[in-house]
C-alpha positions as CSV (number, residue, x, y, z in Angstrom):
1,M,88.3,206.5,200.3
2,N,88.3,207.5,196.6
3,I,88.6,204.3,194.6
4,T,89.9,206.0,191.4
5,E,92.8,207.6,193.3
6,T,93.8,204.2,194.7
7,L,93.6,202.6,191.3
8,R,96.1,205.1,189.9
9,N,98.8,204.2,192.4
10,G,100.1,201.4,190.1
11,K,100.0,198.7,192.7
12,R,98.7,195.2,192.1
13,K,95.2,194.9,193.6
14,R,93.7,192.1,195.6
15,V,90.5,191.1,193.8
16,I,87.4,188.9,194.2
17,L,85.1,188.7,191.1
18,D,81.4,188.1,191.7
19,T,79.8,187.0,188.4
20,D,76.6,185.6,187.0
21,T,78.7,183.9,184.4
22,Y,75.9,181.9,182.7
23,N,73.6,184.9,182.4
24,E,74.8,185.8,178.9
25,I,78.0,186.0,176.9
26,D,80.0,188.9,178.4
27,D,80.9,187.6,181.9
28,Q,83.2,185.0,180.3
29,F,85.2,187.8,178.7
30,A,85.5,189.5,182.1
31,L,86.6,186.4,184.0
32,A,89.2,185.6,181.4
33,L,90.5,189.1,181.3
34,A,90.9,189.2,185.1
35,M,92.8,185.9,185.1
36,L,95.0,187.1,182.3
37,S,96.0,190.4,184.0
38,P,98.3,189.2,186.8
39,K,100.4,192.4,186.8
40,E,97.5,194.5,187.9
41,I,95.1,191.9,189.5
42,E,95.7,189.3,192.1
43,L,92.6,187.3,191.6
44,L,91.9,185.6,194.9
45,A,88.5,184.0,194.3
46,V,85.5,184.0,192.0
47,T,82.0,183.8,193.4
48,A,78.9,182.7,191.6
49,A,76.1,185.3,191.5
50,P,72.5,184.2,191.1
51,F,70.2,185.3,188.3
52,H,66.9,184.4,186.7
53,N,66.1,184.8,183.0
54,S,65.5,182.6,180.0
55,N,68.9,180.9,180.7
56,S,67.8,179.6,184.1
57,S,64.8,178.1,185.7
58,S,65.1,180.0,189.0
59,Y,67.4,182.4,190.9
60,A,69.1,179.4,192.5
61,D,69.5,177.6,189.2
62,G,71.1,180.7,187.7
63,M,73.7,180.6,190.5
64,E,74.4,176.9,189.9
65,R,74.8,177.4,186.2
66,S,77.1,180.3,186.8
67,Y,79.2,178.2,189.2
68,N,79.6,175.5,186.5
69,E,80.4,178.2,183.8
70,I,83.1,179.6,186.0
71,A,84.8,176.2,186.1
72,K,84.5,175.9,182.3
73,V,86.0,179.3,181.6
74,M,88.9,178.8,184.0
75,D,89.6,175.5,182.4
76,L,89.7,177.1,179.0
77,V,92.0,179.9,180.2
78,E,94.4,177.2,181.7
79,K,94.4,175.2,178.4
80,S,94.9,178.3,176.3
81,H,97.3,180.4,178.4
82,G,98.6,178.1,181.2
83,V,97.0,180.2,184.0
84,K,95.9,178.1,186.9
85,P,92.3,178.3,188.2
86,V,91.6,180.1,191.5
87,P,89.1,179.0,194.2
88,Y,85.5,179.6,193.3
89,Y,82.4,179.5,195.5
90,R,78.7,179.0,195.2
91,G,76.6,182.0,195.9
92,S,73.1,182.9,197.2
93,T,70.1,180.9,196.1
94,E,67.5,183.5,197.1
95,R,67.3,187.3,197.2
96,M,67.7,189.4,200.3
97,P,64.3,189.8,201.9
98,D,65.1,193.4,203.0
99,I,68.2,195.6,203.3
100,D,69.0,194.4,206.8
101,T,68.8,190.6,206.3
102,P,71.8,188.8,204.7
103,V,71.5,185.5,202.8
104,A,74.0,182.9,203.9
105,S,76.3,181.4,201.2
106,E,79.8,180.1,200.5
107,A,80.4,183.3,198.5
108,A,79.4,185.7,201.3
109,D,81.6,183.8,203.7
110,A,84.5,183.8,201.2
111,I,84.3,187.5,200.7
112,Y,84.5,188.1,204.5
113,T,87.3,185.6,205.1
114,I,89.5,186.8,202.3
115,A,89.0,190.5,203.0
116,M,89.7,190.1,206.7
117,A,92.9,188.1,206.1
118,S,94.9,191.1,204.8
119,D,95.7,194.6,205.9
120,E,95.3,195.7,202.3
121,I,92.0,196.7,200.6
122,T,90.3,193.9,198.7
123,Y,88.4,195.0,195.6
124,V,85.2,193.2,195.1
125,V,84.2,193.4,191.4
126,A,80.5,192.7,191.1
127,I,79.1,192.1,187.6
128,G,75.7,190.7,188.5
129,A,73.0,191.1,191.2
130,L,74.5,192.2,194.5
131,T,73.1,189.5,196.8
132,N,76.4,187.8,197.6
133,V,78.3,191.1,198.1
134,S,75.6,192.9,200.2
135,S,74.9,189.8,202.3
136,A,78.6,189.8,203.3
137,I,78.5,193.5,204.1
138,T,75.2,193.3,206.0
139,A,76.4,190.4,208.1
140,H,79.8,192.0,208.7
141,P,79.7,195.8,208.7
142,E,83.4,195.9,209.6
143,L,84.0,195.1,205.9
144,A,83.5,198.8,205.2
145,E,87.2,199.2,206.3
146,K,88.5,196.2,204.4
147,I,86.9,196.3,200.9
148,A,86.0,198.5,198.0
149,V,83.2,197.5,195.6
150,I,83.3,198.1,191.8
151,W,79.8,197.3,190.5
152,L,78.4,197.1,187.0
153,G,74.8,198.0,187.4
154,G,72.0,200.5,187.3
155,Q,71.6,203.1,184.6
156,A,73.5,206.4,184.1
157,R,72.6,209.1,186.6
158,W,71.1,211.3,184.0
159,Y,68.3,208.8,183.4
160,E,67.3,209.1,187.0
161,G,66.4,205.4,187.2
162,G,65.0,202.7,185.0
163,G,64.9,198.9,185.0
164,E,68.3,197.3,184.7
165,F,69.0,193.6,185.0
166,N,71.6,193.5,187.8
167,L,69.7,196.0,189.9
168,Q,66.4,194.3,189.4
169,G,68.0,191.0,190.2
170,D,68.0,192.0,193.9
171,R,66.8,195.6,194.6
172,N,67.2,195.1,198.4
173,A,70.8,194.1,197.9
174,T,71.4,197.2,195.8
175,N,69.9,199.5,198.4
176,A,71.9,197.7,201.1
177,L,75.1,198.5,199.3
178,Y,74.3,202.1,198.8
179,A,73.2,202.4,202.4
180,S,76.5,201.0,203.6
181,K,79.8,202.7,204.3
182,V,81.7,200.6,201.8
183,P,83.6,202.7,199.2
184,L,81.8,202.3,195.8
185,L,82.6,202.9,192.2
186,T,79.8,202.1,189.7
187,V,79.8,201.4,186.0
188,P,76.2,202.2,184.9
189,C,74.8,200.1,182.1
190,L,72.7,202.3,179.8
191,G,74.6,205.4,178.9
192,V,78.1,204.2,179.9
193,A,78.8,200.4,179.5
194,S,76.4,200.4,176.6
195,T,79.1,202.0,174.5
196,L,81.2,198.8,174.6
197,I,79.8,197.5,171.3
198,M,81.5,194.7,169.4
199,T,80.7,193.0,166.1
200,L,81.2,189.4,165.1
201,P,83.7,190.2,162.4
202,E,85.8,192.1,164.9
203,I,86.0,189.3,167.5
204,E,86.5,186.7,164.7
205,Y,89.4,188.7,163.4
206,Q,91.0,189.1,166.8
207,L,90.4,185.7,168.4
208,R,89.2,183.0,166.0
209,G,91.7,180.2,165.8
210,N,94.0,181.8,168.4
211,S,93.2,179.4,171.2
212,P,90.4,177.2,172.6
213,L,89.3,180.1,174.8
214,G,89.2,182.4,171.8
215,D,87.1,180.0,169.8
216,Y,84.7,179.5,172.7
217,L,84.2,183.3,173.0
218,C,83.7,183.6,169.3
219,D,81.2,180.8,169.2
220,N,79.2,182.5,172.0
221,I,79.0,185.7,170.1
222,K,78.1,183.9,166.9
223,N,75.2,182.1,168.7
224,C,73.7,185.5,169.5
225,E,73.0,186.4,165.9
226,P,69.4,187.5,165.6
227,A,67.0,185.0,164.0
228,S,66.1,187.6,161.4
229,H,69.7,187.6,160.2
230,P,70.1,191.4,159.7
231,V,72.9,192.7,157.5
232,S,74.5,194.5,160.5
233,W,74.3,193.5,164.1
234,S,76.4,193.9,167.3
235,R,76.6,193.0,171.0
236,V,77.5,195.0,174.0
237,I,80.2,193.3,176.1
238,W,79.2,195.1,179.3
239,D,81.1,193.3,182.0
240,I,84.7,193.9,180.8
241,S,84.2,197.5,181.9
242,A,84.4,196.8,185.6
243,V,87.6,194.7,185.2
244,C,89.2,197.2,183.0
245,T,88.9,199.9,185.7
246,L,91.4,197.9,187.7
247,I,93.8,197.3,184.8
248,D,93.9,200.9,183.6
249,P,91.9,203.7,185.3
250,R,92.6,205.9,182.3
251,C,89.9,203.9,180.4
252,Y,87.2,205.9,182.2
253,W,86.2,209.2,183.8
254,A,84.0,209.6,186.8
255,S,82.2,212.0,189.2
256,E,81.3,212.0,192.8
257,Q,77.6,211.7,193.4
258,P,75.2,211.4,196.5
259,R,74.2,207.8,197.4
260,F,70.7,207.0,196.3
261,Y,67.7,204.8,197.2
262,T,66.0,202.8,194.5
263,D,62.3,202.5,194.9
264,E,60.0,199.7,193.7
265,N,59.5,201.5,190.3
266,H,63.3,201.6,189.9
267,R,63.5,205.4,190.3
268,Y,66.6,206.8,192.0
269,H,66.3,209.1,195.0
270,P,69.7,210.8,195.6
271,G,70.6,211.8,199.1
272,Q,68.4,209.2,200.8
273,Y,71.6,207.6,202.2
274,E,74.5,209.2,203.8
275,G,77.7,209.8,201.9
276,T,78.8,209.7,198.2
277,Y,79.9,207.2,195.6
278,E,81.9,207.4,192.4
279,H,79.8,207.2,189.2
280,I,81.6,206.4,185.9
281,D,80.4,209.0,183.4
282,G,82.1,207.6,180.3
283,L,84.4,204.9,178.9
284,H,87.1,205.0,176.2
285,R,85.7,202.2,174.1
286,D,88.7,201.6,171.9
287,H,91.1,201.6,174.8
288,V,88.9,199.0,176.7
289,F,88.9,196.7,173.7
290,S,92.6,197.1,173.0
291,I,93.2,195.9,176.6
292,L,90.8,193.0,176.1
293,F,92.3,191.7,172.9
294,G,95.8,192.4,174.0
295,R,95.4,190.1,177.0
296,L,93.2,187.4,175.4
297,K,95.4,186.8,172.4
298,K,98.3,184.3,172.8
C-alpha cells in the first residue's frame, strides 16, 4: 500500500491522533487542525502519548499531562468553533522493553478496537514517541491489514541518523514499527518539518482576538520567547505537518526508502528490516500554514 496514493483519492479518512500534547506548543495546533478539518478527516479518537522532558517528571507523568491537555484543547475548539470533542484515551506509562513486548494501555486497546471495527483503512497519525502505536501493532499483527501510520519523527534520511525527541522517547517502539508490515509514511524532523517556522507577529496577526482557541495558541507561542529577548526569533510548529498530509497531499513530496533499524547511537541502518516506507523529502511551508490559518480562523 502506497499511503500517498490513497491520500490523493479525495475520500474522507478515518483517523486516530496519537499526541504528546503537553510536550511543547505544536501538538495543540495539530489537534485543533484535525478537529477543524471534517471534510478530509473523520477524527475517531485521540490517544495520549507519553514523554519525559522539563515539562514532566516522568514518562508516565508526561502521558497524564498530555491527556489533560487534550481535554483542554478540545474544550477550546468547542467553545471557539462549536466542534464537539471526540473520545480520548490514556496511553502507556512506560517504554517498550524490547521490540517484541507491547505495553498495555487504553490507547493501544482503542487503536486496535477502532481499526478492527471497519473495513476501511484507519490512519494513525503519531506525533510523539511510538509506544502506544507500536504496542498495538506488536500485540495485534493483524493490524497491518487495517491501519496505515503517518509518523512525525526521526531525522531526514540524508543525515543517516541523529538524536530526535520522538525517536529517542522509545527507540524500541520505533524499531518495532519499522520491523512491522504496517504501511508507513514518515515526516522527518530535522531537514523536513524543521522548515515549518513561524514567528510571533505572524500568529498574532492571524489568530489574536479571533477566538479563545486563537488566543491560547498565541499565548503559548509568546511564552516561548527566549529569556535573552533577541530582536528576531521564531518557532518550528513541527506537528501540523503530519495532519496536513491528510488534508492535502500536495503539501509534500516523498520517496520510497528501505526500512531501517536504529541502533543505540541513533544511527540508521537501511535494509535491516524487510520492505520499504515512504519518506517525506520536503514540505511546501506556505501551503501548510495557509491550511492551518484557514481552518483555525473563525
